[in-house]
N, C-alpha and C positions, 0 to 999 in steps of 0.2 A: 978284284978278288974279295974285298970286304963285303960287297953286296951279295956275293954267292954264299959266304959264310953266314951272313945275317939271314938269308932265305932258308938255308939249311937248318939253322937254329930254330926259326919260327916253325918249320915243318915238324921238327923233332919234339918241340915243347908244346905244340898246340893241343894234342890229345890230353895233356895233363892239366889243362886249365879248367876252372869250374864251369865254363861255358860249354865245354865238350862233353860233360856228363849228361847222360840220357836219363829221362824220367822213367823209362821202361826198365832200367836196370838200377834199382836203388842201391846206395852205397852200403846200407845195413842189410846184410843177407838174412838176418834172423828177425827182422821186423815183423810184427804180427799182421795178419791179413786185415784185421779190423781197421788198422791205421792206413792201409793202402787202398781199400775199396770203400765206397760210400755205404752208409747204412741203408738198407732197403726201407722204403716207405710206400704209401699208396700210389705215388706218382712214378717212382722208379724202382726197379728191382736192384739187387746188389750188383748185377753186371752193368747197370746203366740203361737197360732196355725199358721201354714204357711199361708201367704197371697198370692195375685196374683203374686207378683214379687219374690217369694221364689224359690230358686234353690239349688241343691246339686251337688257337683262334683262326678265323678264316675271313678273308676279304675277297669279294668278287668285284672286278672292274669291268664296266661297260663303257668303252671309249668310242666316241664318234668324231671323226675328223673330216673336214671339207677343205680341199685345196682349190683355190680360185687363182689359176695361173695368170689369167688376163689382168686381174687386179692386184696380183702379187699378195694375196691374203690367205691366211690360214684361220679357219674357224673350228672350234672344238668344244665338245661337252663331254662330261664324264659323270657316271653314276657309280658310286661305291656302295656296295651292300656288305655290311659288316655282320658277321655271325659270331655272337658271343657263346662259345661252347663251354665257358667256365661255369662251375656250379655257383659262383658268386656274381651278383649284379655289378655292372660297371657304373661308377659314379660319373665318369666323363670319358670321352674318347678324344684323343689328341690326333688331329690331322694337320699335316704341314703341306701347304701348297707352295710350289715354287714356279716362277715364270722368268724367262729370260728373253728380253727384247734384243733381237739381233739387227735392228734396222738402222 
């Protein structure tokens, strides 16, 4: 019986915990809109939509893979073409390569 009472208390008290409060319904009903929405700038409008100065980086991948079943071998090569759409030059580009040998 005590397990049932505990579960009932948890269900009744859960909506009152701070974790159950939603960000879409702020607790201060009279909070100014400037505090809730971001300030518009060149990259984003006030609604969060892309603005005139918005840009995204782009990377194109050309992957060639050869499977040699008789020798149980995989050979591969990859060409990455990076497009800097930023108005600023990049001082460096970080590329992380990972390989896992399963043999």
